[in-house]
SERO-4910 file (N, C-alpha, C, O; in steps of 0.05 Angstrom, whole numbers):
BEGIN
 pado doro    nc1    nc2    nc3   cac1   cac2   cac3    cc1    cc2    cc3    oc1    oc2    oc3
  Unk    A   1018    834   -598   1039    852   -595   1054    841   -563   1040    835   -544
  Unk    A   1082    838   -562   1092    830   -543   1095    847   -518   1102    871   -522
  Unk    A   1091    839   -495   1096    854   -472   1126    872   -477   1145    864   -490
  Unk    A   1123    896   -463   1145    913   -464   1163    908   -445   1187    909   -450
  Unk    A   1156    901   -423   1171    895   -397   1173    865   -388   1153    852   -389
  Unk    A   1194    854   -379   1199    833   -370   1187    828   -338   1181    846   -323
  Unk    A   1185    803   -333   1179    801   -305   1204    804   -288   1227    799   -296
  Unk    A   1196    814   -260   1220    817   -245   1221    794   -223   1201    780   -221
  Unk    A   1240    790   -210   1242    771   -186   1226    779   -161   1228    802   -153
  Unk    A   1212    762   -148   1199    774   -129   1212    787   -105   1236    782    -99
  Unk    A   1198    805    -93   1210    824    -73   1206    807    -45   1190    788    -41
  Unk    A   1224    819    -27   1219    808      1   1196    828     14   1189    849      2
  Unk    A   1183    819     39   1162    828     50   1173    861     62   1158    881     60
  Unk    A   1196    862     71   1205    890     78   1205    909     52   1197    932     56
  Unk    A   1212    903     30   1214    917      8   1178    926     -5   1171    944    -21
  Unk    A   1164    908      7   1134    915     -4   1126    933     19   1110    952     14
  Unk    A   1136    930     45   1127    952     66   1141    980     59   1126   1000     59
  Unk    A   1166    982     54   1175   1009     47   1161   1020     20   1157   1044     17
  Unk    A   1155   1004      4   1135   1015    -22   1110   1027    -10   1105   1050    -15
  Unk    A   1096   1013      4   1069   1024     19   1075   1048     32   1060   1067     32
  Unk    A   1101   1048     47   1102   1078     64   1105   1099     43   1093   1121     46
  Unk    A   1123   1094     19   1122   1111     -2   1097   1120    -14   1094   1143    -23
  Unk    A   1077   1099    -16   1051   1103    -29   1038   1125    -12   1030   1147    -22
  Unk    A   1036   1117     17   1023   1132     36   1032   1164     35   1014   1181     35
  Unk    A   1059   1171     35   1072   1195     31   1065   1208      9   1061   1232     10
  Unk    A   1062   1194    -14   1061   1209    -40   1030   1215    -43   1024   1234    -57
  Unk    A   1012   1200    -31    982   1206    -34    976   1228    -14    958   1244    -19
  Unk    A    992   1229      9    989   1257     27    993   1279     10    976   1296      6
  Unk    A   1021   1280     -3   1026   1301    -15   1014   1307    -42   1017   1328    -54
  Unk    A   1001   1287    -49    982   1292    -79    956   1309    -69    946   1327    -83
  Unk    A    946   1299    -40    923   1316    -32    927   1346    -24    909   1363    -18
  Unk    A    955   1349    -23    963   1378    -16    965   1393    -42    953   1415    -44
  Unk    A    978   1384    -61    983   1399    -86    964   1394   -107    957   1412   -123
  Unk    A    955   1367   -107    935   1363   -130    947   1346   -154    933   1337   -172
  Unk    A    974   1341   -151    989   1328   -176   1012   1313   -169   1027   1304   -186
  Unk    A   1016   1311   -144   1047   1301   -142   1053   1273   -137   1076   1265   -132
  Unk    A   1033   1257   -139   1030   1229   -130   1056   1212   -147   1074   1199   -137
  Unk    A   1051   1215   -176   1067   1199   -192   1100   1210   -194   1119   1197   -201
  Unk    A   1100   1239   -184   1125   1250   -181   1143   1240   -160   1166   1233   -164
  Unk    A   1129   1241   -135   1140   1235   -112   1143   1204   -108   1161   1195    -95
  Unk    A   1125   1188   -119   1125   1160   -114   1149   1145   -134   1164   1128   -127
  Unk    A   1147   1157   -160   1163   1147   -177   1193   1154   -172   1212   1138   -175
  Unk    A   1196   1182   -164   1222   1189   -151   1235   1171   -132   1258   1163   -135
  Unk    A   1218   1164   -111   1223   1147    -89   1232   1120    -98   1254   1112    -92
  Unk    A   1216   1104   -113   1219   1080   -131   1249   1081   -141   1267   1066   -135
  Unk    A   1251   1102   -158   1275   1102   -176   1301   1109   -159   1323   1100   -168
  Unk    A   1300   1122   -138   1321   1126   -121   1329   1101   -105   1352   1094   -104
  Unk    A   1308   1087    -93   1317   1062    -78   1313   1039    -95   1312   1018    -82
  Unk    A   1309   1036   -121   1311   1016   -138   1292    992   -125   1297    969   -130
  Unk    A   1271    999   -110   1253    975   -101   1241    958   -125   1240    934   -125
  Unk    A   1233    972   -144   1220    954   -163   1226    970   -193   1229    995   -195
  Unk    A   1227    952   -216   1234    969   -240   1211    987   -247   1187    983   -244
  Unk    A   1224   1009   -256   1207   1035   -258   1183   1029   -280   1163   1043   -278
  Unk    A   1184   1013   -299   1161   1010   -313   1139   1000   -301   1117   1010   -304
  Unk    A   1144    977   -285   1125    969   -270   1109    984   -251   1085    982   -245
  Unk    A   1132   1005   -240   1115   1025   -217   1103   1045   -233   1084   1058   -223
  Unk    A   1110   1052   -260   1096   1074   -271   1067   1063   -278   1047   1078   -277
  Unk    A   1065   1036   -285   1036   1027   -290   1022   1023   -268    998   1028   -270
  Unk    A   1030   1015   -247   1019   1013   -219   1012   1042   -208    993   1045   -191
  Unk    A   1025   1063   -216   1018   1090   -209    998   1096   -223    982   1112   -211
  Unk    A    990   1089   -248    964   1095   -263    941   1084   -245    922   1098   -239
  Unk    A    942   1064   -238    922   1049   -221    919   1070   -198    897   1081   -197
  Unk    A    934   1074   -184    935   1086   -159    926   1115   -160    917   1127   -140
  Unk    A    929   1127   -186    918   1153   -190    889   1154   -199    874   1173   -194
  Unk    A    880   1132   -213    852   1135   -216    836   1130   -190    814   1142   -186
  Unk    A    848   1110   -170    837   1106   -145    839   1130   -130    819   1135   -117
  Unk    A    856   1143   -128    858   1168   -113    840   1192   -126    830   1208   -111
  Unk    A    838   1194   -149    819   1212   -159    792   1210   -150    778   1229   -142
  Unk    A    782   1182   -151    757   1171   -146    747   1180   -119    727   1194   -114
  Unk    A    768   1167   -100    764   1171    -71    762   1203    -64    744   1211    -49
  Unk    A    783   1219    -75    787   1246    -71    758   1260    -76    743   1269    -59
  Unk    A    755   1261   -100    731   1271   -111    703   1265    -98    686   1283    -98
  Unk    A    699   1240    -87    679   1230    -74    678   1242    -50    655   1247    -41
  Unk    A    699   1247    -36    697   1259     -7    694   1287     -8    684   1298     11
  Unk    A    701   1300    -30    698   1330    -39    671   1340    -49    666   1364    -54
  Unk    A    653   1317    -53    627   1322    -66    611   1341    -50    613   1341    -25
  Unk    A    595   1359    -64    591   1362    -91    616   1378   -107    623   1400    -98
  Unk    A    630   1370   -128    652   1377   -140    644   1397   -161    628   1388   -177
  Unk    A    653   1423   -165    649   1433   -191    679   1438   -202    698   1449   -191
  Unk    A    678   1426   -229    702   1427   -247    697   1453   -268    678   1456   -284
  Unk    A    716   1467   -263    717   1496   -280    714   1483   -311    724   1462   -319
  Unk    A    696   1503   -327    694   1496   -352    720   1494   -371    721   1479   -391
  Unk    A    738   1510   -362    763   1510   -373    779   1485   -374    792   1478   -393
  Unk    A    776   1470   -350    788   1444   -348    776   1420   -360    788   1398   -361
  Unk    A    754   1425   -369    740   1404   -386    752   1412   -414    756   1393   -428
  Unk    A    757   1432   -422    773   1434   -450    799   1423   -446    807   1409   -464
  Unk    A    815   1427   -424    839   1416   -422    843   1386   -423    860   1374   -436
  Unk    A    825   1376   -408    820   1344   -408    813   1336   -434    826   1316   -442
  Unk    A    797   1347   -450    787   1335   -473    817   1339   -494    825   1319   -506
  Unk    A    830   1362   -497    854   1364   -508    875   1345   -505    889   1336   -524
  Unk    A    876   1338   -474    898   1322   -468    892   1291   -474    910   1275   -475
  Unk    A    869   1284   -477    859   1257   -489    873   1254   -514    888   1235   -519
  Unk    A    868   1277   -531    878   1275   -559    907   1273   -558    919   1258   -574
  Unk    A    921   1289   -538    949   1288   -542    959   1265   -530    982   1258   -532
  Unk    A    942   1252   -517    954   1224   -502    957   1200   -528    974   1182   -527
  Unk    A    942   1204   -545    944   1184   -563    965   1190   -587    976   1172   -600
  Unk    A    969   1221   -589    993   1227   -603   1024   1222   -590   1045   1218   -602
  Unk    A   1018   1225   -561   1046   1217   -551   1054   1186   -553   1076   1177   -558
  Unk    A   1029   1170   -547   1034   1142   -545   1044   1130   -573   1058   1110   -575
  Unk    A   1033   1149   -596   1041   1137   -622   1068   1145   -626   1082   1128   -636
  Unk    A   1078   1167   -620   1106   1175   -620   1126   1151   -608   1147   1141   -617
  Unk    A   1111   1145   -581   1128   1127   -567   1132   1102   -582   1154   1092   -580
  Unk    A   1116   1091   -595   1121   1069   -613   1140   1066   -630   1150   1044   -634
  Unk    A   1150   1089   -642   1169   1095   -666   1193   1106   -657   1211   1109   -673
  Unk    A   1197   1112   -629   1220   1126   -624   1247   1105   -622   1243   1082   -613
  Unk    A   1269   1112   -627   1290   1098   -621   1298   1100   -593   1286   1115   -579
  Unk    A   1320   1086   -583   1332   1088   -557   1340   1117   -551   1331   1132   -534
  Unk    A   1360   1122   -571   1376   1148   -568   1358   1173   -568   1363   1191   -552
  Unk    A   1335   1173   -588   1318   1191   -589   1299   1199   -563   1288   1221   -559
  Unk    A   1298   1176   -547   1282   1173   -523   1298   1193   -503   1289   1212   -492
  Unk    A   1325   1185   -503   1342   1201   -483   1345   1227   -488   1351   1242   -469
  Unk    A   1341   1236   -518   1340   1263   -521   1313   1277   -512   1312   1300   -504
  Unk    A   1292   1262   -514   1267   1271   -507   1262   1273   -476   1247   1289   -466
  Unk    A   1275   1255   -464   1276   1257   -430   1288   1281   -422   1281   1294   -403
  Unk    A   1310   1288   -441   1327   1314   -429   1313   1331   -435   1310   1345   -415
  Unk    A   1298   1339   -458   1281   1361   -466   1260   1361   -446   1255   1383   -435
  Unk    A   1247   1338   -438   1226   1340   -419   1232   1350   -391   1217   1364   -378
  Unk    A   1258   1341   -382   1273   1351   -359   1272   1382   -356   1264   1393   -335
  Unk    A   1281   1396   -380   1287   1423   -381   1259   1433   -384   1258   1456   -375
  Unk    A   1234   1423   -393   1211   1438   -392   1200   1440   -363   1191   1460   -352
  Unk    A   1204   1415   -351   1197   1418   -320   1211   1438   -308   1200   1455   -296
  Unk    A   1239   1438   -311   1251   1461   -294   1242   1491   -304   1241   1510   -289
  Unk    A   1236   1490   -326   1227   1518   -334   1203   1525   -323   1200   1547   -313
  Unk    A   1184   1507   -325   1159   1509   -311   1162   1519   -283   1150   1538   -274
  Unk    A   1178   1505   -270   1182   1510   -243   1195   1538   -235   1191   1551   -214
  Unk    A   1210   1545   -253   1224   1570   -247   1206   1592   -256   1209   1613   -245
  Unk    A   1189   1590   -275   1168   1610   -281   1149   1614   -262   1143   1637   -256
  Unk    A   1137   1593   -250   1118   1594   -231   1129   1605   -203   1114   1618   -189
  Unk    A   1156   1598   -195   1166   1610   -174   1169   1639   -173   1166   1652   -152
  Unk    A   1177   1650   -201   1176   1680   -204   1146   1693   -205   1144   1715   -194
  Unk    A   1126   1683   -214   1101   1688   -218   1084   1682   -192   1064   1667   -194
  Unk    A   1091   1695   -166   1081   1681   -140   1052   1687   -140   1035   1672   -131
  Unk    A   1044   1713   -154   1016   1722   -152    996   1706   -175   1005   1700   -197
  Unk    A    973   1702   -168    959   1691   -190    947   1709   -208    946   1733   -202
  Unk    A    939   1702   -230    926   1719   -252    899   1733   -238    886   1725   -218
  Unk    A    894   1755   -254    870   1767   -242    844   1755   -252    823   1753   -240
  Unk    A    849   1744   -282    822   1732   -294    836   1701   -303    858   1693   -309
  Unk    A    812   1689   -301    820   1661   -313    830   1658   -343    816   1668   -360
  Unk    A    852   1646   -350    865   1644   -379    843   1637   -396    824   1623   -388
  Unk    A    846   1648   -422    827   1642   -446    826   1609   -451    844   1595   -442
  Unk    A    804   1598   -464    797   1571   -471    824   1561   -487    836   1541   -478
  Unk    A    833   1574   -506    851   1570   -524    882   1561   -508    897   1543   -516
  Unk    A    887   1577   -486    909   1568   -465    904   1541   -459    920   1524   -467
  Unk    A    879   1534   -444    876   1508   -435    875   1487   -456    882   1464   -451
  Unk    A    866   1494   -480    866   1476   -499    893   1467   -506    899   1443   -507
  Unk    A    912   1489   -513    941   1480   -519    955   1468   -496    967   1447   -502
  Unk    A    956   1476   -471    968   1464   -449    954   1438   -446    969   1419   -439
  Unk    A    931   1434   -448    923   1406   -445    930   1384   -468    930   1359   -463
  Unk    A    936   1395   -495    949   1380   -516    977   1370   -509    983   1347   -512
  Unk    A    993   1390   -499   1019   1389   -492   1023   1367   -468   1042   1352   -468
  Unk    A   1004   1368   -450   1007   1353   -424    997   1324   -434   1007   1305   -422
  Unk    A    980   1320   -451    974   1297   -462    994   1281   -477    996   1257   -475
  Unk    A   1008   1298   -493   1032   1287   -508   1054   1276   -491   1065   1254   -495
  Unk    A   1062   1294   -468   1082   1286   -448   1072   1260   -436   1085   1240   -432
  Unk    A   1044   1263   -431   1035   1238   -411   1039   1210   -429   1051   1190   -421
  Unk    A   1027   1213   -455   1029   1187   -475   1060   1179   -476   1067   1155   -474
  Unk    A   1079   1200   -478   1106   1194   -481   1120   1179   -454   1132   1158   -454
  Unk    A   1116   1196   -431   1132   1192   -410   1112   1185   -387   1124   1181   -366
  Unk    A   1090   1184   -387   1074   1182   -368   1079   1207   -344   1076   1203   -320
  Unk    A   1087   1232   -356   1092   1253   -338   1075   1283   -350   1087   1304   -355
  Unk    A   1045   1280   -352   1030   1300   -362   1031   1323   -343   1019   1343   -350
  Unk    A   1043   1323   -320   1033   1345   -301   1044   1371   -304   1028   1390   -300
  Unk    A   1069   1376   -309   1082   1399   -308   1068   1426   -320   1061   1446   -307
  Unk    A   1064   1421   -349   1048   1449   -362   1027   1454   -349   1026   1475   -337
  Unk    A   1004   1433   -348    978   1433   -337    980   1450   -306    966   1469   -299
  Unk    A   1002   1435   -289   1005   1448   -263   1012   1480   -266   1000   1497   -253
  Unk    A   1029   1485   -281   1041   1515   -284   1016   1532   -288   1011   1552   -274
  Unk    A    997   1523   -310    974   1539   -316    953   1543   -295    942   1564   -288
  Unk    A    949   1517   -287    925   1518   -263    931   1532   -241    913   1545   -230
  Unk    A    959   1532   -230    967   1544   -208    969   1579   -213    974   1594   -194
  Unk    A    964   1587   -234    968   1614   -240    938   1625   -244    936   1648   -252
  Unk    A    917   1610   -239    889   1619   -244    880   1629   -215    888   1619   -194
  Unk    A    863   1651   -217    850   1663   -194    831   1643   -181    808   1651   -179
  Unk    A    834   1622   -174    817   1600   -163    821   1591   -134    845   1586   -130
  Unk    A    809   1588   -118    813   1580    -91    828   1553    -94    823   1538   -112
  Unk    A    846   1548    -75    862   1525    -72    843   1503    -73    849   1487    -91
  Unk    A    824   1498    -60    808   1471    -66    799   1465    -96    797   1443   -107
  Unk    A    793   1489   -107    788   1486   -136    812   1479   -151    809   1467   -172
  Unk    A    831   1484   -144    858   1479   -161    865   1447   -156    873   1432   -174
  Unk    A    859   1442   -130    863   1410   -122    847   1393   -140    856   1376   -155
  Unk    A    824   1400   -137    800   1383   -153    804   1383   -181    803   1362   -193
  Unk    A    808   1405   -194    815   1405   -225    840   1389   -233    840   1376   -253
  Unk    A    861   1389   -214    883   1376   -222    879   1346   -222    887   1331   -240
  Unk    A    866   1337   -197    866   1310   -191    843   1298   -210    845   1276   -219
  Unk    A    824   1314   -216    805   1302   -237    818   1298   -267    815   1278   -280
  Unk    A    832   1320   -274    845   1316   -303    865   1293   -306    867   1279   -326
  Unk    A    884   1289   -278    905   1265   -277    889   1239   -277    897   1220   -289
  Unk    A    865   1239   -261    852   1211   -261    843   1205   -286    848   1183   -296
  Unk    A    830   1222   -298    821   1219   -329    844   1207   -346    843   1186   -358
  Unk    A    860   1221   -345    887   1213   -362    900   1184   -356    909   1169   -373
  Unk    A    899   1180   -329    909   1157   -317    890   1133   -331    901   1114   -342
  Unk    A    860   1137   -329    843   1115   -335    845   1109   -365    841   1086   -374
  Unk    A    852   1135   -385    857   1128   -412    880   1108   -415    879   1086   -426
  Unk    A    900   1120   -405    929   1102   -407    924   1077   -399    935   1058   -411
  Unk    A    906   1072   -375    909   1040   -368    892   1026   -391    896   1003   -399
  Unk    A    873   1042   -401    853   1026   -422    866   1020   -446    861   1000   -459
  Unk    A    883   1038   -453    901   1032   -481    921   1014   -473    925    995   -489
  Unk    A    936   1014   -453    957    995   -447    945    968   -443    958    949   -454
  Unk    A    921    963   -428    911    940   -426    900    927   -448    902    903   -448
  Unk    A    889    937   -468    880    929   -490    903    919   -510    900    904   -529
  Unk    A    931    931   -500    954    931   -522    967    903   -501    987    890   -510
  Unk    A    958    896   -482    966    874   -466    997    879   -454   1013    861   -450
  Unk    A   1002    911   -449   1021    920   -440   1026    925   -412   1044    941   -405
  Unk    A   1008    912   -394   1013    915   -367   1019    888   -357   1007    867   -361
  Unk    A   1044    893   -338   1053    866   -323   1037    857   -305   1017    869   -299
  Unk    A   1044    830   -294   1034    820   -271   1043    834   -245   1029    837   -226
  Unk    A   1069    842   -247   1082    855   -226   1066    883   -223   1059    889   -201
  Unk    A   1061    899   -244   1045    920   -242   1020    917   -224   1015    931   -205
  Unk    A   1001    895   -233    976    892   -222    980    886   -192    963    894   -176
  Unk    A   1003    871   -185   1004    861   -154   1015    887   -141   1007    891   -118
  Unk    A   1031    903   -151   1038    931   -133   1012    946   -128   1007    956   -106
  Unk    A    994    949   -152    973    964   -150    955    953   -129    949    968   -111
  Unk    A    946    929   -129    935    913   -112    938    916    -85    919    919    -69
  Unk    A    961    915    -81    973    920    -51    974    948    -39    977    952    -15
  Unk    A    971    969    -59    974    994    -50    945   1007    -50    943   1028    -38
  Unk    A    928    999    -61    901   1014    -65    889   1013    -37    878   1034    -31
  Unk    A    888    995    -20    878   1003      7    892   1026     18    879   1044     28
  Unk    A    918   1026     15    933   1052     29    922   1078     15    919   1099     28
  Unk    A    917   1078     -8    913   1096    -27    883   1110    -15    877   1133    -11
  Unk    A    868   1086    -12    837   1098     -3    838   1110     20    828   1132     24
  Unk    A    853   1094     40    853   1102     64    865   1131     71    853   1148     85
  Unk    A    891   1134     59    899   1164     63    885   1183     49    883   1206     58
  Unk    A    873   1177     24    855   1199     14    835   1206     29    830   1230     33
  Unk    A    819   1185     41    796   1192     52    802   1211     81    787   1229     90
  Unk    A    829   1202     92    833   1219    117    840   1249    109    833   1268    122
  Unk    A    855   1251     85    866   1277     77    850   1295     60    856   1319     57
  Unk    A    831   1283     48    816   1299     27    802   1322     33    801   1341     17
  Unk    A    788   1321     62    775   1346     71    790   1362     95    778   1379    109
  Unk    A    815   1356     99    833   1368    118    841   1397    108    849   1402     85
  Unk    A    838   1416    126    848   1443    118    879   1443    113    894   1429    126
  Unk    A    886   1460     91    917   1456     86    930   1468    112    921   1485    127
  Unk    A    955   1452    112    968   1461    136    984   1486    131    996   1497    150
  Unk    A    986   1496    106   1002   1516     97    985   1538     80    962   1534     72
  Unk    A   1001   1561     76    987   1580     61    991   1576     32   1007   1558     25
  Unk    A    978   1588     14    979   1588    -19   1009   1594    -26   1019   1580    -44
  Unk    A   1022   1612    -15   1045   1618    -22   1068   1596    -19   1085   1591    -37
  Unk    A   1068   1583      7   1085   1563     15   1081   1539     -1   1100   1525     -9
  Unk    A   1050   1534     -7   1048   1509    -24   1058   1514    -48   1072   1496    -57
  Unk    A   1055   1536    -62   1064   1544    -88   1094   1538    -89   1104   1529   -109
  Unk    A   1109   1545    -66   1141   1540    -69   1146   1511    -65   1166   1501    -75
  Unk    A   1127   1495    -48   1128   1466    -44   1128   1451    -78   1143   1434    -89
  Unk    A   1106   1466    -88   1102   1450   -117   1124   1461   -134   1130   1446   -153
  Unk    A   1136   1481   -133   1158   1487   -149   1184   1468   -143   1198   1458   -160
  Unk    A   1188   1465   -120   1209   1446   -109   1206   1418   -120   1225   1405   -129
  Unk    A   1179   1406   -120   1177   1382   -129   1180   1381   -161   1189   1361   -171
  Unk    A   1173   1402   -176   1176   1407   -201   1208   1404   -213   1215   1392   -233
  Unk    A   1224   1419   -195   1251   1422   -198   1267   1392   -193   1285   1383   -207
  Unk    A   1257   1382   -172   1270   1355   -170   1260   1333   -188   1272   1311   -190
  Unk    A   1238   1339   -202   1227   1318   -223   1245   1323   -248   1256   1305   -262
  Unk    A   1248   1354   -253   1262   1358   -277   1293   1352   -277   1302   1342   -298
  Unk    A   1306   1356   -259   1333   1344   -253   1333   1316   -254   1348   1303   -268
  Unk    A   1316   1306   -238   1312   1278   -241   1315   1267   -269   1329   1247   -274
  Unk    A   1301   1279   -286   1294   1270   -316   1323   1274   -331   1332   1258   -347
  Unk    A   1335   1297   -324   1356   1305   -336   1383   1279   -328   1399   1268   -343
  Unk    A   1381   1277   -306   1398   1253   -294   1398   1230   -309   1417   1219   -319
  Unk    A   1371   1221   -308   1367   1194   -322   1374   1196   -351   1387   1178   -361
  Unk    A   1366   1218   -367   1375   1218   -392   1399   1217   -401   1404   1209   -424
  Unk    A   1419   1229   -381   1447   1229   -384   1462   1202   -380   1486   1202   -382
***
């Protein structure tokens, strides 16, 4: 199976330095919200055209795994809610479905699906914005199974598994620390599965490996420094930050689709 992505021209040292600054910022936001690493980093890379997005997407998968490993290590002992285990298991099944669909989609269908994903993300953000108060009780297992499956499909298609799961998890009556740990754990497992599948298929370019290699020390350092720090904002403010990130990601998807 031939590689999906062509090799890109070497970038200047200044370009790599800017990329590492983007990585540091995205990892810090991830430590606050539990999910924003890929949204922030890919958004900044796409906006500035530092590197081809396909290469950046695969590099982000490596960074997500390393961030999750360091974050959970620093937070030990970590307790993952049983409901999240259900979501992770169903998302792994959904990832295979999404990657299978991706293989057979034509270019015009991909544009349509990207637009649909943008609308889904925007809808999740608006719903979360209106539902400022968390639920009184944890959602039933079937909700986590369903949203995990949907997140897995979206992750397999677009490497954008976050929005449905973020919406559901932020509505749970869990402490913010538990929400952070649940999301970072689930996306770390998803990124690891994605890397395994792409690696076996020979779909990871040398550029992706180089980007990941230079960024991993930054990821480990920023995560180690921020994992146990007290959140500088309240739950309500953090929830609005999450909504803003989701809205930016959703509109970005729509713009790229158009």
